[in-house]
Biopython code that builds the backbone (N, CA, C, O; Angstrom):
import numpy as np
from Bio.PDB.StructureBuilder import StructureBuilder

atoms = [
    (1, "MET", "N", (1.929, 96.282, -3.214)),
    (1, "MET", "CA", (0.953, 95.684, -4.114)),
    (1, "MET", "C", (1.670, 94.804, -5.128)),
    (1, "MET", "O", (1.228, 93.687, -5.397)),
    (2, "LYS", "N", (2.739, 95.276, -5.679)),
    (2, "LYS", "CA", (3.416, 94.396, -6.727)),
    (2, "LYS", "C", (3.917, 93.204, -6.231)),
    (2, "LYS", "O", (3.884, 92.193, -6.934)),
    (3, "SER", "N", (4.436, 93.190, -4.966)),
    (3, "SER", "CA", (4.961, 91.916, -4.336)),
    (3, "SER", "C", (3.859, 90.959, -4.237)),
    (3, "SER", "O", (4.077, 89.782, -4.526)),
    (4, "VAL", "N", (2.664, 91.350, -3.847)),
    (4, "VAL", "CA", (1.485, 90.513, -3.671)),
    (4, "VAL", "C", (1.089, 89.817, -5.030)),
    (4, "VAL", "O", (0.821, 88.620, -5.132)),
    (5, "LEU", "N", (1.090, 90.729, -6.055)),
    (5, "LEU", "CA", (0.780, 90.156, -7.362)),
    (5, "LEU", "C", (1.916, 89.138, -7.926)),
    (5, "LEU", "O", (1.595, 88.137, -8.566)),
    (6, "LYS", "N", (3.176, 89.447, -7.661)),
    (6, "LYS", "CA", (4.158, 88.719, -8.130)),
    (6, "LYS", "C", (4.181, 87.295, -7.410)),
    (6, "LYS", "O", (4.439, 86.263, -8.030)),
    (7, "ASP", "N", (3.873, 87.331, -5.966)),
    (7, "ASP", "CA", (3.658, 86.220, -5.249)),
    (7, "ASP", "C", (2.518, 85.238, -5.734)),
    (7, "ASP", "O", (2.612, 84.012, -5.779)),
    (8, "ALA", "N", (1.456, 85.981, -6.077)),
    (8, "ALA", "CA", (0.172, 85.285, -6.418)),
    (8, "ALA", "C", (0.621, 84.620, -7.863)),
    (8, "ALA", "O", (0.374, 83.434, -8.079)),
    (9, "GLU", "N", (1.227, 85.361, -8.744)),
    (9, "GLU", "CA", (1.470, 84.778, -10.059)),
    (9, "GLU", "C", (2.402, 83.526, -9.976)),
    (9, "GLU", "O", (2.218, 82.549, -10.702)),
    (10, "LYS", "N", (3.527, 83.607, -8.952)),
    (10, "LYS", "CA", (4.389, 82.629, -8.814)),
    (10, "LYS", "C", (3.660, 81.317, -8.404)),
    (10, "LYS", "O", (3.851, 80.252, -8.991)),
    (11, "ARG", "N", (2.798, 81.474, -7.337)),
    (11, "ARG", "CA", (1.931, 80.302, -6.820)),
    (11, "ARG", "C", (1.055, 79.740, -7.921)),
    (11, "ARG", "O", (0.910, 78.523, -8.038)),
    (12, "MET", "N", (0.491, 80.580, -8.702)),
    (12, "MET", "CA", (-0.418, 80.118, -9.788)),
    (12, "MET", "C", (0.447, 79.208, -10.824)),
    (12, "MET", "O", (0.071, 78.099, -11.204)),
    (13, "GLU", "N", (1.551, 79.780, -11.191)),
    (13, "GLU", "CA", (2.445, 79.045, -12.093)),
    (13, "GLU", "C", (2.872, 77.677, -11.521)),
    (13, "GLU", "O", (2.965, 76.705, -12.271)),
    (14, "GLN", "N", (3.123, 77.593, -10.240)),
    (14, "GLN", "CA", (3.614, 76.434, -9.610)),
    (14, "GLN", "C", (2.334, 75.412, -9.617)),
    (14, "GLN", "O", (2.447, 74.216, -9.885)),
    (15, "SER", "N", (1.247, 75.981, -9.322)),
    (15, "SER", "CA", (0.032, 75.107, -9.388)),
    (15, "SER", "C", (-0.242, 74.568, -10.774)),
    (15, "SER", "O", (-0.589, 73.398, -10.939)),
    (16, "PHE", "N", (-0.083, 75.443, -11.789)),
    (16, "PHE", "CA", (-0.243, 74.923, -13.130)),
    (16, "PHE", "C", (0.798, 73.847, -13.558)),
    (16, "PHE", "O", (0.452, 72.917, -14.286)),
    (17, "GLU", "N", (2.118, 73.981, -13.088)),
    (17, "GLU", "CA", (3.094, 73.012, -13.338)),
    (17, "GLU", "C", (2.802, 71.681, -12.724)),
    (17, "GLU", "O", (3.014, 70.621, -13.314)),
    (18, "ALA", "N", (2.268, 71.783, -11.422)),
    (18, "ALA", "CA", (1.906, 70.570, -10.756)),
    (18, "ALA", "C", (0.809, 69.825, -11.417)),
    (18, "ALA", "O", (0.790, 68.600, -11.536)),
    (19, "PHE", "N", (-0.229, 70.757, -11.897)),
    (19, "PHE", "CA", (-1.302, 70.108, -12.556)),
    (19, "PHE", "C", (-0.892, 69.357, -13.912)),
    (19, "PHE", "O", (-1.381, 68.271, -14.221)),
    (20, "GLU", "N", (0.042, 70.029, -14.682)),
    (20, "GLU", "CA", (0.605, 69.332, -15.873)),
    (20, "GLU", "C", (1.234, 68.098, -15.580)),
    (20, "GLU", "O", (1.019, 67.112, -16.286)),
    (21, "ASN", "N", (2.077, 68.059, -14.493)),
    (21, "ASN", "CA", (2.751, 66.846, -14.175)),
    (21, "ASN", "C", (1.802, 65.648, -13.851)),
    (21, "ASN", "O", (1.932, 64.516, -14.317)),
    (22, "ASN", "N", (0.731, 66.098, -12.898)),
    (22, "ASN", "CA", (-0.311, 65.138, -12.676)),
    (22, "ASN", "C", (-1.038, 64.608, -13.872)),
    (22, "ASN", "O", (-1.299, 63.415, -14.025)),
    (23, "LEU", "N", (-1.342, 65.539, -14.691)),
    (23, "LEU", "CA", (-2.123, 65.175, -15.926)),
    (23, "LEU", "C", (-1.321, 64.206, -16.855)),
    (23, "LEU", "O", (-1.901, 63.370, -17.548)),
    (24, "SER", "N", (-0.026, 64.347, -16.842)),
    (24, "SER", "CA", (0.793, 63.537, -17.794)),
    (24, "SER", "C", (0.902, 62.128, -17.274)),
    (24, "SER", "O", (1.434, 61.293, -18.006)),
    (25, "THR", "N", (0.476, 61.791, -16.141)),
    (25, "THR", "CA", (0.500, 60.465, -15.576)),
    (25, "THR", "C", (-0.867, 59.774, -15.600)),
    (25, "THR", "O", (-1.013, 58.645, -15.130)),
    (26, "VAL", "N", (-1.886, 60.488, -16.168)),
    (26, "VAL", "CA", (-3.151, 59.790, -16.298)),
    (26, "VAL", "C", (-3.094, 58.788, -17.410)),
    (26, "VAL", "O", (-2.583, 59.045, -18.500)),
    (27, "ARG", "N", (-3.665, 57.580, -17.083)),
    (27, "ARG", "CA", (-3.688, 56.388, -18.031)),
    (27, "ARG", "C", (-4.819, 56.692, -18.968)),
    (27, "ARG", "O", (-5.962, 56.899, -18.559)),
    (28, "THR", "N", (-4.485, 56.713, -20.207)),
    (28, "THR", "CA", (-5.408, 57.071, -21.332)),
    (28, "THR", "C", (-5.757, 55.862, -22.208)),
    (28, "THR", "O", (-6.449, 56.030, -23.212)),
    (29, "GLY", "N", (-5.338, 54.743, -21.890)),
    (29, "GLY", "CA", (-5.355, 53.683, -22.692)),
    (29, "GLY", "C", (-4.237, 53.485, -23.994)),
    (29, "GLY", "O", (-4.307, 52.623, -24.870)),
    (30, "ARG", "N", (-3.376, 54.360, -23.869)),
    (30, "ARG", "CA", (-2.216, 54.376, -24.687)),
    (30, "ARG", "C", (-1.016, 54.373, -23.814)),
    (30, "ARG", "O", (-0.969, 55.018, -22.767)),
    (31, "ALA", "N", (0.088, 53.533, -24.326)),
    (31, "ALA", "CA", (1.262, 53.678, -23.676)),
    (31, "ALA", "C", (1.874, 54.988, -23.557)),
    (31, "ALA", "O", (2.166, 55.629, -24.566)),
    (32, "ASN", "N", (2.107, 55.467, -22.267)),
    (32, "ASN", "CA", (2.750, 56.759, -22.098)),
    (32, "ASN", "C", (3.854, 56.643, -21.166)),
    (32, "ASN", "O", (3.680, 56.405, -19.971)),
    (33, "PRO", "N", (5.144, 56.834, -21.777)),
    (33, "PRO", "CA", (6.392, 56.688, -20.797)),
    (33, "PRO", "C", (6.332, 57.640, -19.489)),
    (33, "PRO", "O", (6.990, 57.374, -18.483)),
    (34, "ALA", "N", (5.547, 58.696, -19.579)),
    (34, "ALA", "CA", (5.496, 59.690, -18.472)),
    (34, "ALA", "C", (4.861, 59.135, -17.303)),
    (34, "ALA", "O", (4.952, 59.749, -16.240)),
    (35, "VAL", "N", (4.143, 57.897, -17.381)),
    (35, "VAL", "CA", (3.590, 57.302, -16.160)),
    (35, "VAL", "C", (4.663, 56.750, -15.199)),
    (35, "VAL", "O", (4.403, 56.628, -14.002)),
    (36, "LEU", "N", (5.883, 56.410, -15.717)),
    (36, "LEU", "CA", (7.068, 55.980, -14.996)),
    (36, "LEU", "C", (7.974, 57.139, -14.270)),
    (36, "LEU", "O", (8.914, 56.879, -13.520)),
    (37, "ASN", "N", (7.559, 58.403, -14.600)),
    (37, "ASN", "CA", (8.297, 59.442, -14.058)),
    (37, "ASN", "C", (8.503, 59.484, -12.522)),
    (37, "ASN", "O", (9.531, 59.915, -12.000)),
    (38, "ARG", "N", (7.430, 58.995, -11.839)),
    (38, "ARG", "CA", (7.529, 58.912, -10.385)),
    (38, "ARG", "C", (8.092, 57.661, -9.756)),
    (38, "ARG", "O", (8.059, 57.468, -8.541)),
    (39, "VAL", "N", (8.640, 56.770, -10.681)),
    (39, "VAL", "CA", (9.187, 55.586, -10.084)),
    (39, "VAL", "C", (10.612, 55.832, -9.635)),
    (39, "VAL", "O", (11.404, 56.440, -10.355)),
    (40, "ASN", "N", (10.934, 55.359, -8.441)),
    (40, "ASN", "CA", (12.379, 55.561, -7.986)),
    (40, "ASN", "C", (12.943, 54.225, -7.724)),
    (40, "ASN", "O", (12.239, 53.325, -7.265)),
    (41, "VAL", "N", (14.204, 54.065, -8.005)),
    (41, "VAL", "CA", (14.927, 52.762, -7.835)),
    (41, "VAL", "C", (16.033, 52.994, -6.839)),
    (41, "VAL", "O", (16.802, 53.955, -6.849)),
    (42, "ASP", "N", (16.019, 51.862, -5.860)),
    (42, "ASP", "CA", (17.138, 51.906, -4.845)),
    (42, "ASP", "C", (18.346, 51.648, -5.499)),
    (42, "ASP", "O", (18.636, 50.468, -5.698)),
    (43, "TYR", "N", (19.218, 52.663, -5.928)),
    (43, "TYR", "CA", (20.349, 52.354, -6.596)),
    (43, "TYR", "C", (21.581, 52.722, -5.785)),
    (43, "TYR", "O", (21.754, 53.904, -5.485)),
    (44, "TYR", "N", (22.437, 51.800, -5.416)),
    (44, "TYR", "CA", (23.558, 52.020, -4.589)),
    (44, "TYR", "C", (23.242, 52.737, -3.244)),
    (44, "TYR", "O", (24.042, 53.548, -2.778)),
    (45, "GLY", "N", (22.076, 52.435, -2.626)),
    (45, "GLY", "CA", (21.661, 52.957, -1.368)),
    (45, "GLY", "C", (20.904, 54.282, -1.405)),
    (45, "GLY", "O", (20.560, 54.829, -0.357)),
    (46, "SER", "N", (20.629, 54.828, -2.668)),
    (46, "SER", "CA", (19.944, 56.067, -2.708)),
    (46, "SER", "C", (18.739, 55.791, -3.780)),
    (46, "SER", "O", (18.760, 54.982, -4.708)),
    (47, "SER", "N", (17.780, 56.598, -3.440)),
    (47, "SER", "CA", (16.584, 56.554, -4.274)),
    (47, "SER", "C", (16.724, 57.483, -5.578)),
    (47, "SER", "O", (16.640, 58.709, -5.515)),
    (48, "THR", "N", (16.938, 56.800, -6.715)),
    (48, "THR", "CA", (17.141, 57.553, -7.947)),
    (48, "THR", "C", (15.948, 57.293, -8.872)),
    (48, "THR", "O", (15.426, 56.191, -9.037)),
    (49, "PRO", "N", (15.588, 58.419, -9.443)),
    (49, "PRO", "CA", (14.568, 58.357, -10.528)),
    (49, "PRO", "C", (14.797, 57.464, -11.628)),
    (49, "PRO", "O", (15.925, 57.429, -12.119)),
    (50, "LEU", "N", (13.834, 56.698, -12.105)),
    (50, "LEU", "CA", (14.072, 55.600, -13.080)),
    (50, "LEU", "C", (14.579, 56.335, -14.476)),
    (50, "LEU", "O", (15.405, 55.777, -15.198)),
    (51, "ASN", "N", (14.064, 57.533, -14.775)),
    (51, "ASN", "CA", (14.440, 58.233, -15.994)),
    (51, "ASN", "C", (15.799, 58.655, -16.015)),
    (51, "ASN", "O", (16.263, 59.121, -17.056)),
    (52, "GLN", "N", (16.550, 58.537, -14.896)),
    (52, "GLN", "CA", (18.024, 58.877, -14.808)),
    (52, "GLN", "C", (18.835, 57.526, -14.930)),
    (52, "GLN", "O", (20.051, 57.577, -15.111)),
    (53, "LEU", "N", (18.208, 56.382, -14.837)),
    (53, "LEU", "CA", (18.963, 55.112, -14.984)),
    (53, "LEU", "C", (18.622, 54.364, -16.124)),
    (53, "LEU", "O", (19.219, 53.309, -16.338)),
    (54, "ALA", "N", (17.624, 54.818, -16.989)),
    (54, "ALA", "CA", (17.195, 54.038, -18.211)),
    (54, "ALA", "C", (16.518, 54.890, -19.253)),
    (54, "ALA", "O", (16.030, 55.990, -18.994)),
    (55, "ASN", "N", (16.512, 54.353, -20.395)),
    (55, "ASN", "CA", (15.788, 55.099, -21.594)),
    (55, "ASN", "C", (14.427, 54.481, -21.445)),
    (55, "ASN", "O", (14.321, 53.255, -21.396)),
    (56, "ILE", "N", (13.262, 55.361, -21.362)),
    (56, "ILE", "CA", (11.940, 54.884, -21.426)),
    (56, "ILE", "C", (11.286, 55.258, -22.645)),
    (56, "ILE", "O", (11.276, 56.454, -22.935)),
    (57, "SER", "N", (10.712, 54.383, -23.443)),
    (57, "SER", "CA", (9.990, 54.777, -24.743)),
    (57, "SER", "C", (8.825, 53.742, -24.899)),
    (57, "SER", "O", (8.743, 52.641, -24.356)),
    (58, "ALA", "N", (7.930, 54.346, -25.773)),
    (58, "ALA", "CA", (6.782, 53.550, -26.205)),
    (58, "ALA", "C", (7.065, 53.202, -27.623)),
    (58, "ALA", "O", (7.279, 54.017, -28.521)),
    (59, "THR", "N", (7.042, 51.681, -27.750)),
    (59, "THR", "CA", (7.291, 51.262, -29.096)),
    (59, "THR", "C", (6.129, 51.093, -29.922)),
    (59, "THR", "O", (6.271, 51.108, -31.145)),
    (60, "ASP", "N", (4.868, 50.916, -29.346)),
    (60, "ASP", "CA", (3.714, 51.030, -29.938)),
    (60, "ASP", "C", (2.645, 51.551, -29.006)),
    (60, "ASP", "O", (2.974, 51.899, -27.873)),
    (61, "PRO", "N", (1.331, 51.632, -29.423)),
    (61, "PRO", "CA", (0.333, 52.171, -28.443)),
    (61, "PRO", "C", (0.119, 51.393, -27.174)),
    (61, "PRO", "O", (-0.496, 51.880, -26.226)),
    (62, "ARG", "N", (0.643, 50.147, -27.161)),
    (62, "ARG", "CA", (0.285, 49.439, -25.852)),
    (62, "ARG", "C", (1.476, 48.910, -25.117)),
    (62, "ARG", "O", (1.344, 48.203, -24.118)),
    (63, "THR", "N", (2.703, 49.269, -25.636)),
    (63, "THR", "CA", (3.986, 48.793, -24.924)),
    (63, "THR", "C", (4.973, 49.859, -24.622)),
    (63, "THR", "O", (5.271, 50.718, -25.452)),
    (64, "ILE", "N", (5.472, 49.802, -23.446)),
    (64, "ILE", "CA", (6.475, 50.736, -22.839)),
    (64, "ILE", "C", (7.746, 49.887, -22.814)),
    (64, "ILE", "O", (7.629, 48.774, -22.303)),
    (65, "VAL", "N", (8.809, 50.206, -23.238)),
    (65, "VAL", "CA", (10.123, 49.621, -23.034)),
    (65, "VAL", "C", (11.037, 50.418, -22.249)),
    (65, "VAL", "O", (11.240, 51.603, -22.515)),
    (66, "VAL", "N", (11.623, 49.784, -21.246)),
    (66, "VAL", "CA", (12.606, 50.359, -20.283)),
    (66, "VAL", "C", (13.998, 49.687, -20.646)),
    (66, "VAL", "O", (14.204, 48.482, -20.504)),
    (67, "SER", "N", (14.884, 50.548, -21.105)),
    (67, "SER", "CA", (16.304, 50.047, -21.436)),
    (67, "SER", "C", (17.198, 50.540, -20.421)),
    (67, "SER", "O", (17.501, 51.730, -20.517)),
    (68, "PRO", "N", (17.681, 49.878, -19.470)),
    (68, "PRO", "CA", (18.595, 50.418, -18.430)),
    (68, "PRO", "C", (20.086, 50.690, -19.123)),
    (68, "PRO", "O", (20.593, 49.920, -19.938)),
    (69, "PHE", "N", (20.611, 51.753, -18.716)),
    (69, "PHE", "CA", (21.990, 52.103, -19.095)),
    (69, "PHE", "C", (22.937, 51.140, -18.527)),
    (69, "PHE", "O", (23.941, 50.868, -19.185)),
    (70, "ASP", "N", (22.739, 50.583, -17.369)),
    (70, "ASP", "CA", (23.585, 49.638, -16.609)),
    (70, "ASP", "C", (22.723, 48.418, -16.552)),
    (70, "ASP", "O", (21.735, 48.394, -15.818)),
    (71, "LYS", "N", (23.067, 47.398, -17.307)),
    (71, "LYS", "CA", (22.232, 46.107, -17.469)),
    (71, "LYS", "C", (22.258, 45.293, -16.097)),
    (71, "LYS", "O", (21.398, 44.442, -15.866)),
    (72, "SER", "N", (23.246, 45.579, -15.227)),
    (72, "SER", "CA", (23.322, 44.848, -14.145)),
    (72, "SER", "C", (22.218, 45.202, -13.126)),
    (72, "SER", "O", (21.970, 44.411, -12.216)),
    (73, "ILE", "N", (21.546, 46.368, -13.250)),
    (73, "ILE", "CA", (20.552, 46.751, -12.333)),
    (73, "ILE", "C", (19.133, 46.453, -12.747)),
    (73, "ILE", "O", (18.166, 46.957, -12.175)),
    (74, "ILE", "N", (19.040, 45.612, -13.766)),
    (74, "ILE", "CA", (17.624, 45.417, -14.507)),
    (74, "ILE", "C", (16.635, 44.792, -13.415)),
    (74, "ILE", "O", (15.439, 45.082, -13.394)),
    (75, "GLU", "N", (17.201, 43.959, -12.560)),
    (75, "GLU", "CA", (16.322, 43.440, -11.470)),
    (75, "GLU", "C", (15.714, 44.381, -10.547)),
    (75, "GLU", "O", (14.558, 44.340, -10.124)),
    (76, "LEU", "N", (16.779, 45.391, -10.230)),
    (76, "LEU", "CA", (16.238, 46.483, -9.312)),
    (76, "LEU", "C", (15.163, 47.364, -9.877)),
    (76, "LEU", "O", (14.287, 47.857, -9.168)),
    (77, "ILE", "N", (15.253, 47.553, -11.199)),
    (77, "ILE", "CA", (14.256, 48.410, -11.940)),
    (77, "ILE", "C", (13.042, 47.638, -11.994)),
    (77, "ILE", "O", (11.983, 48.209, -11.733)),
    (78, "GLU", "N", (13.054, 46.376, -12.307)),
    (78, "GLU", "CA", (11.927, 45.607, -12.408)),
    (78, "GLU", "C", (11.168, 45.612, -11.125)),
    (78, "GLU", "O", (9.948, 45.775, -11.151)),
    (79, "LYS", "N", (11.862, 45.432, -9.916)),
    (79, "LYS", "CA", (11.246, 45.461, -8.614)),
    (79, "LYS", "C", (10.608, 46.753, -8.344)),
    (79, "LYS", "O", (9.492, 46.804, -7.827)),
    (80, "ALA", "N", (11.307, 47.855, -8.691)),
    (80, "ALA", "CA", (10.742, 49.171, -8.468)),
    (80, "ALA", "C", (9.465, 49.510, -9.201)),
    (80, "ALA", "O", (8.591, 50.239, -8.732)),
    (81, "ILE", "N", (9.421, 48.948, -10.347)),
    (81, "ILE", "CA", (8.217, 49.153, -11.184)),
    (81, "ILE", "C", (7.116, 48.203, -10.605)),
    (81, "ILE", "O", (5.964, 48.618, -10.486)),
    (82, "ARG", "N", (7.416, 47.102, -10.293)),
    (82, "ARG", "CA", (6.344, 46.200, -9.702)),
    (82, "ARG", "C", (5.858, 46.668, -8.356)),
    (82, "ARG", "O", (4.679, 46.476, -8.060)),
    (83, "GLU", "N", (6.677, 47.267, -7.520)),
    (83, "GLU", "CA", (6.325, 47.696, -6.172)),
    (83, "GLU", "C", (5.596, 49.118, -6.296)),
    (83, "GLU", "O", (4.980, 49.558, -5.326)),
    (84, "SER", "N", (5.663, 49.763, -7.383)),
    (84, "SER", "CA", (5.075, 51.038, -7.520)),
    (84, "SER", "C", (3.494, 50.796, -7.499)),
    (84, "SER", "O", (2.989, 49.700, -7.742)),
    (85, "ASP", "N", (2.831, 51.860, -7.204)),
    (85, "ASP", "CA", (1.275, 51.712, -7.241)),
    (85, "ASP", "C", (0.722, 51.940, -8.477)),
    (85, "ASP", "O", (-0.379, 52.487, -8.544)),
    (86, "LEU", "N", (1.369, 51.575, -9.556)),
    (86, "LEU", "CA", (0.837, 51.892, -10.920)),
    (86, "LEU", "C", (0.047, 50.614, -11.515)),
    (86, "LEU", "O", (-0.683, 50.769, -12.493)),
    (87, "GLY", "N", (0.197, 49.412, -10.940)),
    (87, "GLY", "CA", (-0.557, 48.398, -11.323)),
    (87, "GLY", "C", (0.049, 47.571, -12.503)),
    (87, "GLY", "O", (-0.620, 46.720, -13.089)),
    (88, "PHE", "N", (1.417, 47.875, -12.844)),
    (88, "PHE", "CA", (2.082, 47.248, -13.909)),
    (88, "PHE", "C", (2.703, 45.989, -13.622)),
    (88, "PHE", "O", (3.169, 45.836, -12.493)),
    (89, "ASN", "N", (2.787, 45.021, -14.497)),
    (89, "ASN", "CA", (3.452, 43.775, -14.366)),
    (89, "ASN", "C", (4.684, 43.734, -15.431)),
    (89, "ASN", "O", (4.528, 43.279, -16.564)),
    (90, "PRO", "N", (5.930, 44.256, -14.957)),
    (90, "PRO", "CA", (6.900, 44.288, -16.053)),
    (90, "PRO", "C", (7.496, 42.935, -16.382)),
    (90, "PRO", "O", (7.628, 42.045, -15.542)),
    (91, "ASN", "N", (7.854, 42.829, -17.678)),
    (91, "ASN", "CA", (8.317, 41.661, -18.332)),
    (91, "ASN", "C", (9.794, 41.769, -18.585)),
    (91, "ASN", "O", (10.162, 42.436, -19.552)),
    (92, "ASN", "N", (10.743, 41.133, -17.755)),
    (92, "ASN", "CA", (12.054, 41.266, -17.995)),
    (92, "ASN", "C", (12.589, 40.372, -19.068)),
    (92, "ASN", "O", (12.431, 39.158, -18.944)),
    (93, "GLN", "N", (13.196, 40.850, -20.088)),
    (93, "GLN", "CA", (13.572, 40.093, -21.321)),
    (93, "GLN", "C", (15.120, 40.062, -21.481)),
    (93, "GLN", "O", (15.686, 39.897, -22.561)),
    (94, "GLY", "N", (15.728, 40.236, -20.303)),
    (94, "GLY", "CA", (17.213, 40.207, -20.195)),
    (94, "GLY", "C", (18.034, 41.580, -20.255)),
    (94, "GLY", "O", (18.764, 42.002, -19.358)),
    (95, "GLU", "N", (17.763, 42.222, -21.535)),
    (95, "GLU", "CA", (18.348, 43.601, -21.667)),
    (95, "GLU", "C", (17.315, 44.689, -21.487)),
    (95, "GLU", "O", (17.681, 45.812, -21.140)),
    (96, "ASN", "N", (16.074, 44.419, -21.700)),
    (96, "ASN", "CA", (14.978, 45.370, -21.697)),
    (96, "ASN", "C", (13.948, 44.852, -20.722)),
    (96, "ASN", "O", (13.929, 43.678, -20.352)),
    (97, "ILE", "N", (13.127, 45.734, -20.337)),
    (97, "ILE", "CA", (11.763, 45.452, -19.529)),
    (97, "ILE", "C", (10.714, 45.993, -20.398)),
    (97, "ILE", "O", (10.737, 47.132, -20.864)),
    (98, "PHE", "N", (9.773, 45.106, -20.598)),
    (98, "PHE", "CA", (8.504, 45.460, -21.403)),
    (98, "PHE", "C", (7.368, 45.587, -20.441)),
    (98, "PHE", "O", (7.201, 44.759, -19.545)),
    (99, "ILE", "N", (6.598, 46.603, -20.615)),
    (99, "ILE", "CA", (5.294, 46.945, -19.762)),
    (99, "ILE", "C", (4.232, 46.974, -20.719)),
    (99, "ILE", "O", (3.081, 47.217, -20.357)),
]
sb = StructureBuilder()
sb.init_structure("model")
sb.init_model(0)
sb.init_chain("A")
sb.init_seg("    ")
for serial, (resi, resn, name, xyz) in enumerate(atoms, 1):
    if name == "N":
        sb.init_residue(resn, " ", resi, " ")
    sb.init_atom(name, np.array(xyz, "f"), 0.0, 1.0, " ", f" {name:<3s}", serial, name[0])
structure = sb.get_structure()
C-alpha cells in the first residue's frame, strides 16, 4: 500500500512540475525570458538549450535581450528563435538580440 502511495505522490509531483513549466511559458503581455526556455540552438552539431549559450533577460516590460556568451554564434541563435513556433521576430544588434 505504501508503494502505491509513493508512486502516486511521485507522479502527482511530476505532473505539477510539468504544469509549472507550461505555465511559465504563457504569454501574458509582459516580456518573460522563460518563454525562450524551449528554444534549442544547433551548436556544433548538437541541439543545445538557448539558456546554456546566452544570458536571457527582460530589460523592460516589452523587451527581452539575449546576450550570447560566444558572439560568433549570434546568427545561429537568431535563426533558432525565428524558427521556433513562438512567433517572435528577433532583432540582431551585433552583440545582442532584442525581442
